[in-house]
N, CA and C atoms as an extended XYZ file, in Angstrom:
543
Properties=species:S:1:pos:R:3:atomname:S:1:resname:S:1:resid:I:1 pbc="F F F"
N         0.852       -1.448       -0.035 N   UNK     1
C        -0.110        0.111        0.127 CA  UNK     1
C         0.887        1.167        0.022 C   UNK     1
N         2.138        1.234        0.814 N   UNK     2
C         2.831        2.484        0.783 CA  UNK     2
C         3.352        2.537       -0.518 C   UNK     2
N         3.829        1.733       -1.371 N   UNK     3
C         4.481        1.930       -2.488 CA  UNK     3
C         3.035        2.423       -3.705 C   UNK     3
N         2.188        2.084       -3.483 N   UNK     4
C         0.940        2.577       -4.228 CA  UNK     4
C         0.751        4.297       -4.144 C   UNK     4
N         0.514        4.324       -2.580 N   UNK     5
C         0.482        5.756       -2.459 CA  UNK     5
C         1.465        6.801       -2.533 C   UNK     5
N         2.870        6.253       -2.452 N   UNK     6
C         3.883        6.759       -2.870 CA  UNK     6
C         4.011        7.317       -4.298 C   UNK     6
N         3.589        6.208       -5.255 N   UNK     7
C         3.649        6.278       -6.681 CA  UNK     7
C         2.621        7.366       -7.086 C   UNK     7
N         1.361        7.428       -6.451 N   UNK     8
C         0.014        8.211       -6.719 CA  UNK     8
C         0.589        9.711       -6.270 C   UNK     8
N         1.304        9.982       -5.408 N   UNK     9
C         1.759       11.135       -4.591 CA  UNK     9
C         2.772       11.633       -5.912 C   UNK     9
N         3.367       10.758       -6.304 N   UNK    10
C         4.703       11.342       -7.366 CA  UNK    10
C         4.069       11.942       -8.642 C   UNK    10
N         3.072       10.934       -9.189 N   UNK    11
C         2.495       11.259      -10.320 CA  UNK    11
C         1.439       12.822      -10.124 C   UNK    11
N         0.907       12.785       -8.919 N   UNK    12
C         0.212       13.978       -8.536 CA  UNK    12
C         0.770       15.262       -8.355 C   UNK    12
N         2.177       15.066       -7.964 N   UNK    13
C         2.913       15.994       -7.789 CA  UNK    13
C         3.636       16.594       -9.271 C   UNK    13
N         3.708       15.640      -10.138 N   UNK    14
C         4.303       16.153      -11.330 CA  UNK    14
C         2.955       16.629      -12.580 C   UNK    14
N         1.550       16.085      -11.896 N   UNK    15
C         0.654       16.791      -12.781 CA  UNK    15
C         0.367       18.179      -12.170 C   UNK    15
N         0.661       18.604      -11.189 N   UNK    16
C         0.510       19.757      -10.486 CA  UNK    16
C         1.445       20.758      -10.903 C   UNK    16
N         2.871       20.281      -10.929 N   UNK    17
C         4.032       20.843      -11.271 CA  UNK    17
C         3.641       21.381      -12.887 C   UNK    17
N         3.236       20.379      -13.671 N   UNK    18
C         3.015       20.371      -15.010 CA  UNK    18
C         2.086       21.717      -15.703 C   UNK    18
N         0.876       21.329      -14.577 N   UNK    19
C        -0.213       22.437      -14.796 CA  UNK    19
C         0.042       23.866      -14.472 C   UNK    19
N         1.023       23.935      -13.581 N   UNK    20
C         1.465       25.475      -13.163 CA  UNK    20
C         2.420       25.757      -14.329 C   UNK    20
N         3.452       24.954      -14.660 N   UNK    21
C         4.301       25.167      -15.557 CA  UNK    21
C         3.564       25.337      -16.730 C   UNK    21
N         2.838       24.672      -17.394 N   UNK    22
C         1.987       25.366      -18.706 CA  UNK    22
C         1.456       26.635      -18.460 C   UNK    22
N         0.775       26.874      -17.111 N   UNK    23
C         0.113       28.095      -17.023 CA  UNK    23
C         1.242       29.353      -17.163 C   UNK    23
N         2.383       28.937      -16.866 N   UNK    24
C         3.174       30.338      -16.708 CA  UNK    24
C         4.065       29.949      -18.044 C   UNK    24
N         3.837       29.150      -18.623 N   UNK    25
C         4.477       29.364      -20.063 CA  UNK    25
C         3.512       30.157      -21.054 C   UNK    25
N         2.324       29.442      -20.862 N   UNK    26
C         1.015       30.562      -21.448 CA  UNK    26
C         0.889       31.563      -21.284 C   UNK    26
N         1.201       32.213      -20.007 N   UNK    27
C         1.303       33.553      -19.668 CA  UNK    27
C         2.442       34.495      -20.290 C   UNK    27
N         3.407       33.534      -20.192 N   UNK    28
C         4.731       34.617      -20.586 CA  UNK    28
C         4.500       34.848      -22.117 C   UNK    28
N         3.886       33.631      -23.049 N   UNK    29
C         3.790       33.612      -24.300 CA  UNK    29
C         2.718       34.740      -24.681 C   UNK    29
N         1.923       34.801      -24.056 N   UNK    30
C         0.852       35.643      -24.612 CA  UNK    30
C         1.273       37.111      -24.159 C   UNK    30
N         1.714       37.489      -23.096 N   UNK    31
C         2.386       38.729      -22.803 CA  UNK    31
C         3.527       39.040      -23.727 C   UNK    31
N         4.506       38.033      -24.216 N   UNK    32
C         5.077       38.378      -24.864 CA  UNK    32
C         4.891       38.542      -26.552 C   UNK    32
N         4.104       37.916      -27.015 N   UNK    33
C         3.391       38.114      -28.236 CA  UNK    33
C         2.829       39.290      -28.213 C   UNK    33
N         2.067       39.745      -27.233 N   UNK    34
C         1.227       40.961      -27.295 CA  UNK    34
C         1.975       42.077      -27.084 C   UNK    34
N         3.086       42.021      -26.299 N   UNK    35
C         4.187       42.988      -26.376 CA  UNK    35
C         4.987       43.441      -27.632 C   UNK    35
N         5.402       42.217      -28.339 N   UNK    36
C         5.996       42.201      -29.854 CA  UNK    36
C         4.867       43.190      -30.477 C   UNK    36
N         3.673       42.769      -30.325 N   UNK    37
C         2.662       43.116      -31.301 CA  UNK    37
C         2.490       44.505      -31.335 C   UNK    37
N         2.210       44.954      -29.937 N   UNK    38
C         2.012       46.216      -29.548 CA  UNK    38
C         3.328       47.202      -30.107 C   UNK    38
N         4.592       46.824      -29.927 N   UNK    39
C         5.581       47.624      -30.363 CA  UNK    39
C         6.244       47.742      -31.526 C   UNK    39
N         5.556       46.846      -32.509 N   UNK    40
C         5.911       46.613      -33.953 CA  UNK    40
C         4.953       47.242      -34.634 C   UNK    40
N         3.565       47.002      -34.426 N   UNK    41
C         2.418       47.360      -35.251 CA  UNK    41
C         1.603       48.441      -34.758 C   UNK    41
N         1.773       48.449      -33.216 N   UNK    42
C         1.130       49.449      -32.636 CA  UNK    42
C        -0.227       49.251      -31.698 C   UNK    42
N        -0.399       47.875      -32.015 N   UNK    43
C        -1.670       47.501      -31.474 CA  UNK    43
C        -1.501       46.014      -30.829 C   UNK    43
N        -2.356       46.093      -29.624 N   UNK    44
C        -2.171       44.894      -28.873 CA  UNK    44
C        -3.516       43.896      -29.283 C   UNK    44
N        -3.507       42.731      -28.708 N   UNK    45
C        -4.684       41.864      -28.931 CA  UNK    45
C        -5.623       42.314      -27.486 C   UNK    45
N        -6.963       42.441      -27.908 N   UNK    46
C        -7.853       42.834      -27.000 CA  UNK    46
C        -7.897       41.570      -25.934 C   UNK    46
N        -7.716       40.272      -25.966 N   UNK    47
C        -7.612       39.778      -24.861 CA  UNK    47
C        -6.165       39.320      -24.503 C   UNK    47
N        -5.273       39.930      -25.079 N   UNK    48
C        -3.927       39.754      -24.228 CA  UNK    48
C        -3.555       40.486      -23.066 C   UNK    48
N        -4.478       41.253      -22.408 N   UNK    49
C        -4.418       42.196      -21.442 CA  UNK    49
C        -5.023       41.504      -20.361 C   UNK    49
N        -6.064       40.741      -20.490 N   UNK    50
C        -6.734       40.379      -19.524 CA  UNK    50
C        -6.741       38.743      -19.239 C   UNK    50
N        -6.522       37.903      -20.379 N   UNK    51
C        -6.374       36.587      -20.191 CA  UNK    51
C        -5.127       36.225      -19.180 C   UNK    51
N        -3.703       36.794      -19.400 N   UNK    52
C        -2.805       36.496      -18.773 CA  UNK    52
C        -3.162       36.618      -17.285 C   UNK    52
N        -4.293       37.565      -16.638 N   UNK    53
C        -4.314       37.609      -15.369 CA  UNK    53
C        -5.359       36.198      -14.862 C   UNK    53
N        -6.209       35.534      -15.823 N   UNK    54
C        -6.810       34.419      -15.591 CA  UNK    54
C        -6.016       33.113      -15.423 C   UNK    54
N        -4.992       33.215      -16.389 N   UNK    55
C        -4.053       32.095      -16.796 CA  UNK    55
C        -3.155       32.291      -15.200 C   UNK    55
N        -2.670       33.233      -14.684 N   UNK    56
C        -2.011       33.098      -13.637 CA  UNK    56
C        -2.515       32.644      -12.321 C   UNK    56
N        -3.830       32.910      -12.342 N   UNK    57
C        -4.935       32.673      -11.329 CA  UNK    57
C        -4.976       30.830      -10.934 C   UNK    57
N        -4.905       30.377      -12.581 N   UNK    58
C        -5.016       28.696      -12.392 CA  UNK    58
C        -3.402       28.542      -12.322 C   UNK    58
N        -2.423       29.263      -12.701 N   UNK    59
C        -1.311       28.585      -12.246 CA  UNK    59
C        -0.868       28.529      -10.677 C   UNK    59
N        -1.431       29.763       -9.873 N   UNK    60
C        -1.283       29.635       -8.767 CA  UNK    60
C        -1.957       28.688       -7.980 C   UNK    60
N        -3.279       28.141       -8.581 N   UNK    61
C        -3.894       27.217       -7.865 CA  UNK    61
C        -3.149       25.907       -8.080 C   UNK    61
N        -2.578       25.347       -9.365 N   UNK    62
C        -1.517       24.173       -9.303 CA  UNK    62
C        -0.371       24.381       -8.566 C   UNK    62
N         0.160       25.561       -8.463 N   UNK    63
C         1.321       25.733       -7.616 CA  UNK    63
C         1.087       25.469       -6.299 C   UNK    63
N        -0.170       25.870       -5.907 N   UNK    64
C        -0.493       25.672       -4.161 CA  UNK    64
C        -0.487       24.306       -4.054 C   UNK    64
N        -1.177       23.472       -4.847 N   UNK    65
C        -1.258       21.959       -4.598 CA  UNK    65
C         0.302       21.450       -4.553 C   UNK    65
N         0.981       21.956       -5.701 N   UNK    66
C         2.352       21.454       -5.841 CA  UNK    66
C         3.116       21.756       -4.809 C   UNK    66
N         3.260       23.256       -4.123 N   UNK    67
C         3.816       23.496       -2.977 CA  UNK    67
C         3.640       22.576       -1.710 C   UNK    67
N         2.333       22.249       -1.765 N   UNK    68
C         1.645       21.409       -0.575 CA  UNK    68
C         2.371       20.030       -0.586 C   UNK    68
N         2.414       19.380       -1.700 N   UNK    69
C         2.501       18.366       -1.924 CA  UNK    69
C         4.241       18.039       -1.646 C   UNK    69
N         5.147       18.975       -1.906 N   UNK    70
C         6.298       19.286       -1.817 CA  UNK    70
C         6.710       19.756       -0.080 C   UNK    70
N         5.972       19.990        0.305 N   UNK    71
C         6.352       20.639        1.873 CA  UNK    71
C         7.023       22.156        1.570 C   UNK    71
N         6.823       22.555        0.544 N   UNK    72
C         7.160       24.086        0.267 CA  UNK    72
C         6.225       25.287        0.557 C   UNK    72
N         5.464       25.029        1.665 N   UNK    73
C         4.630       26.219        1.882 CA  UNK    73
C         5.297       26.556        3.068 C   UNK    73
N         4.282       27.766        3.654 N   UNK    74
C         4.788       28.637        4.637 CA  UNK    74
C         4.538       27.653        5.932 C   UNK    74
N         5.470       27.960        6.826 N   UNK    75
C         5.372       26.928        7.776 CA  UNK    75
C         6.192       27.632        9.138 C   UNK    75
N         5.782       27.213       10.323 N   UNK    76
C         6.339       28.176       11.492 CA  UNK    76
C         7.285       27.250       12.163 C   UNK    76
N         8.452       26.932       11.675 N   UNK    77
C         9.414       25.817       12.099 CA  UNK    77
C         9.814       26.182       13.295 C   UNK    77
N         9.881       27.533       13.919 N   UNK    78
C        10.283       28.044       15.085 CA  UNK    78
C         9.824       26.619       16.332 C   UNK    78
N         8.360       26.635       16.305 N   UNK    79
C         7.443       25.792       17.026 CA  UNK    79
C         7.529       24.611       16.905 C   UNK    79
N         7.769       24.301       15.604 N   UNK    80
C         7.850       22.686       15.587 CA  UNK    80
C         9.524       22.251       15.797 C   UNK    80
N        10.393       23.142       16.169 N   UNK    81
C        11.565       22.728       16.506 CA  UNK    81
C        11.811       22.192       18.159 C   UNK    81
N        10.913       22.682       18.532 N   UNK    82
C        10.830       22.491       19.976 CA  UNK    82
C         9.805       21.216       20.670 C   UNK    82
N         9.310       20.589       19.585 N   UNK    83
C         8.362       19.585       19.712 CA  UNK    83
C         9.138       18.143       19.581 C   UNK    83
N         8.351       17.332       20.336 N   UNK    84
C         9.108       15.866       20.161 CA  UNK    84
C         8.745       15.398       18.555 C   UNK    84
N         9.256       14.288       18.161 N   UNK    85
C         9.090       13.850       17.012 CA  UNK    85
C         7.598       13.768       17.146 C   UNK    85
N         7.223       12.571       18.400 N   UNK    86
C         5.764       12.043       18.237 CA  UNK    86
C         4.380       13.216       18.155 C   UNK    86
N         4.798       14.638       18.905 N   UNK    87
C         4.039       15.807       18.533 CA  UNK    87
C         4.183       16.394       17.412 C   UNK    87
N         5.371       16.572       16.777 N   UNK    88
C         5.453       17.033       15.669 CA  UNK    88
C         4.793       15.900       14.352 C   UNK    88
N         4.732       15.028       14.394 N   UNK    89
C         3.856       14.311       13.413 CA  UNK    89
C         2.322       14.304       13.906 C   UNK    89
N         1.796       14.365       14.900 N   UNK    90
C         0.679       14.544       15.278 CA  UNK    90
C         0.095       16.064       14.966 C   UNK    90
N         1.127       16.766       15.103 N   UNK    91
C         0.723       18.322       14.425 CA  UNK    91
C         0.650       18.207       13.216 C   UNK    91
N         1.419       17.743       12.418 N   UNK    92
C         1.534       17.545       10.755 CA  UNK    92
C         0.383       16.958       10.230 C   UNK    92
N         0.048       15.998       10.773 N   UNK    93
C        -1.240       15.155       10.751 CA  UNK    93
C        -2.525       16.042       10.594 C   UNK    93
N        -2.802       16.779       11.600 N   UNK    94
C        -3.660       17.829       12.275 CA  UNK    94
C        -3.814       18.870       10.957 C   UNK    94
N        -2.729       19.200       10.867 N   UNK    95
C        -2.385       20.440        9.867 CA  UNK    95
C        -3.045       20.177        8.409 C   UNK    95
N        -2.640       18.681        8.124 N   UNK    96
C        -3.186       18.127        6.906 CA  UNK    96
C        -4.778       17.946        6.985 C   UNK    96
N        -5.154       17.603        8.004 N   UNK    97
C        -6.896       17.292        8.241 CA  UNK    97
C        -7.398       18.876        8.164 C   UNK    97
N        -6.551       19.926        8.572 N   UNK    98
C        -7.044       21.261        8.464 CA  UNK    98
C        -7.063       21.815        6.970 C   UNK    98
N        -6.113       21.631        6.593 N   UNK    99
C        -6.082       21.900        4.930 CA  UNK    99
C        -6.944       20.948        3.833 C   UNK    99
N        -7.476       19.910        4.432 N   UNK   100
C        -8.336       19.262        3.776 CA  UNK   100
C        -9.674       20.159        3.792 C   UNK   100
N       -10.009       20.701        5.065 N   UNK   101
C       -11.006       21.239        5.268 CA  UNK   101
C       -11.026       22.863        4.416 C   UNK   101
N       -10.111       23.308        4.648 N   UNK   102
C        -9.865       24.453        3.835 CA  UNK   102
C        -9.896       24.411        2.339 C   UNK   102
N        -9.396       23.206        1.614 N   UNK   103
C        -9.860       22.768        0.292 CA  UNK   103
C       -10.905       22.703        0.111 C   UNK   103
N       -12.001       22.061        0.884 N   UNK   104
C       -13.298       21.831        0.422 CA  UNK   104
C       -14.027       23.130        0.730 C   UNK   104
N       -13.845       24.064        1.635 N   UNK   105
C       -14.163       25.323        1.755 CA  UNK   105
C       -13.878       26.154        0.681 C   UNK   105
N       -12.722       26.191        0.107 N   UNK   106
C       -12.208       26.951       -0.995 CA  UNK   106
C       -13.029       26.708       -2.265 C   UNK   106
N       -13.456       24.996       -2.527 N   UNK   107
C       -13.916       24.819       -3.370 CA  UNK   107
C       -15.751       25.157       -3.366 C   UNK   107
N       -16.066       25.121       -2.248 N   UNK   108
C       -17.392       25.348       -2.107 CA  UNK   108
C       -17.604       27.151       -2.386 C   UNK   108
N       -16.750       27.755       -1.840 N   UNK   109
C       -16.805       29.135       -1.864 CA  UNK   109
C       -16.815       29.639       -3.338 C   UNK   109
N       -15.797       29.101       -4.278 N   UNK   110
C       -15.690       28.931       -5.492 CA  UNK   110
C       -16.848       28.766       -6.166 C   UNK   110
N       -17.585       27.874       -5.817 N   UNK   111
C       -18.747       27.301       -6.483 CA  UNK   111
C       -19.907       28.301       -6.357 C   UNK   111
N       -19.886       28.646       -5.338 N   UNK   112
C       -20.785       29.850       -4.664 CA  UNK   112
C       -20.871       31.307       -5.600 C   UNK   112
N       -19.348       31.413       -5.591 N   UNK   113
C       -19.087       32.636       -6.353 CA  UNK   113
C       -19.160       32.853       -7.965 C   UNK   113
N       -19.074       31.272       -8.269 N   UNK   114
C       -19.267       31.192       -9.656 CA  UNK   114
C       -20.868       31.305       -9.978 C   UNK   114
N       -21.556       30.813       -9.319 N   UNK   115
C       -23.010       30.731       -9.242 CA  UNK   115
C       -23.728       32.330       -9.150 C   UNK   115
N       -23.043       33.040       -8.422 N   UNK   116
C       -23.615       34.333       -8.305 CA  UNK   116
C       -23.058       35.214       -9.324 C   UNK   116
N       -21.949       34.954       -9.833 N   UNK   117
C       -21.384       36.055      -10.755 CA  UNK   117
C       -20.922       35.446      -11.947 C   UNK   117
N       -21.146       34.620      -12.360 N   UNK   118
C       -20.652       33.834      -13.214 CA  UNK   118
C       -20.849       34.295      -14.610 C   UNK   118
N       -22.258       34.691      -14.694 N   UNK   119
C       -22.563       35.165      -15.862 CA  UNK   119
C       -22.148       36.407      -16.513 C   UNK   119
N       -21.415       37.048      -15.816 N   UNK   120
C       -20.907       38.317      -16.090 CA  UNK   120
C       -19.976       38.095      -17.252 C   UNK   120
N       -19.868       39.142      -18.117 N   UNK   121
C       -19.320       38.999      -19.492 CA  UNK   121
C       -17.529       39.480      -19.046 C   UNK   121
N       -16.533       38.743      -19.423 N   UNK   122
C       -15.325       39.070      -19.074 CA  UNK   122
C       -14.860       40.345      -20.463 C   UNK   122
N       -14.910       41.743      -20.225 N   UNK   123
C       -14.792       42.811      -21.168 CA  UNK   123
C       -13.639       42.267      -22.293 C   UNK   123
N       -12.651       41.934      -21.753 N   UNK   124
C       -11.467       41.744      -22.791 CA  UNK   124
C       -11.505       40.514      -23.425 C   UNK   124
N       -12.490       39.515      -23.272 N   UNK   125
C       -12.502       38.035      -23.583 CA  UNK   125
C       -13.690       38.004      -24.438 C   UNK   125
N       -14.972       38.760      -24.085 N   UNK   126
C       -16.186       38.486      -24.800 CA  UNK   126
C       -16.202       38.481      -26.149 C   UNK   126
N       -15.191       39.430      -26.999 N   UNK   127
C       -15.552       39.672      -28.415 CA  UNK   127
C       -14.614       38.575      -28.694 C   UNK   127
N       -13.472       38.028      -28.337 N   UNK   128
C       -12.987       36.967      -28.801 CA  UNK   128
C       -14.007       35.580      -28.577 C   UNK   128
N       -14.668       35.412      -27.607 N   UNK   129
C       -15.546       34.395      -27.396 CA  UNK   129
C       -16.525       34.559      -28.806 C   UNK   129
N       -17.136       35.550      -28.828 N   UNK   130
C       -18.143       35.804      -29.929 CA  UNK   130
C       -17.427       35.446      -31.525 C   UNK   130
N       -16.344       35.641      -31.522 N   UNK   131
C       -15.773       35.739      -32.943 CA  UNK   131
C       -15.365       33.851      -32.965 C   UNK   131
N       -14.899       33.572      -31.833 N   UNK   132
C       -14.660       32.076      -32.122 CA  UNK   132
C       -15.898       31.172      -32.336 C   UNK   132
N       -17.005       31.622      -31.698 N   UNK   133
C       -18.215       30.886      -31.800 CA  UNK   133
C       -18.736       30.878      -33.086 C   UNK   133
N       -18.582       32.308      -33.674 N   UNK   134
C       -19.278       32.438      -35.082 CA  UNK   134
C       -18.113       31.634      -36.009 C   UNK   134
N       -17.159       31.732      -35.824 N   UNK   135
C       -16.172       30.967      -36.736 CA  UNK   135
C       -16.360       29.705      -36.925 C   UNK   135
N       -16.395       28.978      -35.426 N   UNK   136
C       -16.552       27.634      -35.470 CA  UNK   136
C       -18.044       27.001      -35.491 C   UNK   136
N       -18.772       27.654      -35.036 N   UNK   137
C       -20.185       27.350      -34.547 CA  UNK   137
C       -20.227       26.339      -33.540 C   UNK   137
N       -19.317       26.506      -32.866 N   UNK   138
C       -19.577       25.579      -31.266 CA  UNK   138
C       -19.935       26.843      -30.386 C   UNK   138
N       -21.267       26.541      -29.961 N   UNK   139
C       -21.996       27.174      -29.006 CA  UNK   139
C       -21.258       27.737      -27.663 C   UNK   139
N       -20.474       26.614      -27.277 N   UNK   140
C       -20.050       26.298      -25.957 CA  UNK   140
C       -18.862       27.369      -25.814 C   UNK   140
N       -18.163       27.946      -26.725 N   UNK   141
C       -17.030       28.682      -26.991 CA  UNK   141
C       -17.257       30.087      -26.296 C   UNK   141
N       -18.744       30.422      -26.334 N   UNK   142
C       -19.234       31.738      -25.585 CA  UNK   142
C       -18.740       31.519      -24.109 C   UNK   142
N       -18.183       30.343      -23.454 N   UNK   143
C       -18.309       30.372      -21.959 CA  UNK   143
C       -16.834       31.262      -21.780 C   UNK   143
N       -15.834       31.027      -23.107 N   UNK   144
C       -14.522       31.882      -22.865 CA  UNK   144
C       -14.922       33.310      -22.331 C   UNK   144
N       -15.949       34.004      -22.666 N   UNK   145
C       -15.977       35.118      -22.583 CA  UNK   145
C       -16.711       35.430      -21.497 C   UNK   145
N       -17.154       34.437      -20.320 N   UNK   146
C       -18.018       34.649      -19.173 CA  UNK   146
C       -16.987       34.366      -18.147 C   UNK   146
N       -17.341       35.022      -17.056 N   UNK   147
C       -16.539       34.978      -15.663 CA  UNK   147
C       -16.416       33.548      -15.052 C   UNK   147
N       -17.368       32.862      -15.204 N   UNK   148
C       -17.631       31.388      -14.632 CA  UNK   148
C       -16.367       30.701      -15.084 C   UNK   148
N       -16.066       30.646      -16.275 N   UNK   149
C       -14.653       29.889      -16.742 CA  UNK   149
C       -13.535       30.101      -15.940 C   UNK   149
N       -13.184       31.448      -15.287 N   UNK   150
C       -12.158       31.804      -14.617 CA  UNK   150
C       -12.372       31.809      -13.443 C   UNK   150
N       -13.576       32.196      -12.929 N   UNK   151
C       -13.993       31.784      -11.545 CA  UNK   151
C       -13.809       30.144      -10.921 C   UNK   151
N       -13.782       29.407      -12.240 N   UNK   152
C       -13.507       27.991      -11.614 CA  UNK   152
C       -12.349       27.663      -11.303 C   UNK   152
N       -11.562       28.347      -11.335 N   UNK   153
C       -10.013       28.456      -10.720 CA  UNK   153
C       -10.157       27.951       -9.599 C   UNK   153
N       -11.097       28.621       -8.777 N   UNK   154
C       -11.263       28.438       -7.029 CA  UNK   154
C       -11.832       27.313       -6.860 C   UNK   154
N       -12.663       26.467       -7.855 N   UNK   155
C       -12.977       25.303       -7.505 CA  UNK   155
C       -11.803       24.339       -7.532 C   UNK   155
N       -11.398       24.075       -8.916 N   UNK   156
C       -10.194       23.498       -9.056 CA  UNK   156
C        -9.305       23.493       -7.879 C   UNK   156
N        -8.689       24.724       -7.651 N   UNK   157
C        -7.787       25.225       -6.685 CA  UNK   157
C        -8.095       24.146       -5.400 C   UNK   157
N        -9.311       24.456       -4.967 N   UNK   158
C        -9.960       23.898       -3.527 CA  UNK   158
C        -9.841       22.586       -3.615 C   UNK   158
N       -10.380       21.884       -4.832 N   UNK   159
C       -10.033       20.312       -5.389 CA  UNK   159
C        -8.394       20.008       -5.001 C   UNK   159
N        -7.767       20.584       -5.708 N   UNK   160
C        -6.187       20.320       -5.805 CA  UNK   160
C        -5.934       20.261       -4.562 C   UNK   160
N        -6.064       21.300       -3.880 N   UNK   161
C        -5.486       21.503       -2.068 CA  UNK   161
C        -6.201       20.244       -1.427 C   UNK   161
N        -7.458       20.044       -1.626 N   UNK   162
C        -8.092       18.748       -0.967 CA  UNK   162
C        -7.392       17.257       -1.104 C   UNK   162
N        -7.086       17.446       -2.423 N   UNK   163
C        -6.416       15.991       -2.734 CA  UNK   163
C        -4.913       16.078       -2.245 C   UNK   163
N        -4.287       17.057       -2.514 N   UNK   164
C        -2.752       17.109       -1.997 CA  UNK   164
C        -2.933       16.747       -0.296 C   UNK   164
N        -3.734       17.445        0.269 N   UNK   165
C        -3.848       16.938        1.996 CA  UNK   165
C        -4.081       15.786        2.475 C   UNK   165
N        -5.146       15.095        1.439 N   UNK   166
C        -5.386       13.753        1.621 CA  UNK   166
C        -4.404       13.012        1.354 C   UNK   166
N        -3.722       13.261        0.281 N   UNK   167
C        -2.439       12.562       -0.371 CA  UNK   167
C        -1.049       12.439        1.055 C   UNK   167
N        -1.094       13.630        1.670 N   UNK   168
C         0.062       13.817        2.731 CA  UNK   168
C        -0.554       13.094        3.840 C   UNK   168
N        -1.763       13.369        3.889 N   UNK   169
C        -2.324       12.754        5.467 CA  UNK   169
C        -2.153       11.264        5.247 C   UNK   169
N        -2.615       10.445        4.153 N   UNK   170
C        -2.565        9.159        3.847 CA  UNK   170
C        -1.236        8.841        4.161 C   UNK   170
N        -0.386        9.219        3.521 N   UNK   171
C         1.396        9.184        3.563 CA  UNK   171
C         1.884        9.125        4.772 C   UNK   171
N         0.998       10.066        5.816 N   UNK   172
C         1.574       10.275        7.220 CA  UNK   172
C         1.303        9.184        7.673 C   UNK   172
N         0.074        8.714        7.872 N   UNK   173
C        -0.581        7.661        8.644 CA  UNK   173
C        -0.122        6.074        8.289 C   UNK   173
N         0.080        6.023        6.844 N   UNK   174
C         0.953        5.034        6.371 CA  UNK   174
C         2.484        4.537        6.814 C   UNK   174
N         2.644        5.765        7.352 N   UNK   175
C         4.538        5.486        7.821 CA  UNK   175
C         5.238        5.818        6.608 C   UNK   175
N         4.725        6.218        5.642 N   UNK   176
C         5.977        6.758        4.521 CA  UNK   176
C         6.025        8.121        4.309 C   UNK   176
N         5.922        8.657        5.149 N   UNK   177
C         5.895       10.415        5.144 CA  UNK   177
C         7.457       10.846        6.209 C   UNK   177
N         8.172       11.412        5.672 N   UNK   178
C         9.138       12.158        6.206 CA  UNK   178
C         8.577       13.449        7.326 C   UNK   178
N         8.531       13.299        8.534 N   UNK   179
C         7.971       14.367        9.333 CA  UNK   179
C         9.041       15.525        9.732 C   UNK   179
N        10.331       15.126        9.199 N   UNK   180
C        11.313       16.150        9.922 CA  UNK   180
C        11.431       17.455        9.287 C   UNK   180
N        10.982       17.642        8.164 N   UNK   181
C        10.955       18.726        7.366 CA  UNK   181
C        10.210       20.213        7.783 C   UNK   181
């Protein structure tokens, strides 16, 4: 069981790192292309100003889960340094449980936020969405221009954090987690 959990944790860590990396590469590419266009022909793409902000939010959500999986998050190590190994282990497992609750609450609040304000149009993306919809005939592409698409980052981030905390908790109770970090 330990090997399976460790394999799942490694794969999950790679997926979250890949998601964060993809978002950051996309963000850089859009900003770079938009800057080149602005300085060469004097016009920037309409979506090039707003889309990178939303991509960055998705990247942060992937990065949050990656950081939790790698124990690269903010921690008060001064307190932990004075605890016994047994108390440290209990504290870390308790923190994992608290983070699972936080992940569920982030998912829920993202869902509620999306329900209340998700129909709003994103001013910098709605024209792109309409053009894509007309060009392709795909009605679903209009969602690119609505805020719900980008507010769903909170839902995804909450789920990613919940799963990361659950994996770390299971690794901890199975005995295959290093509590010294």
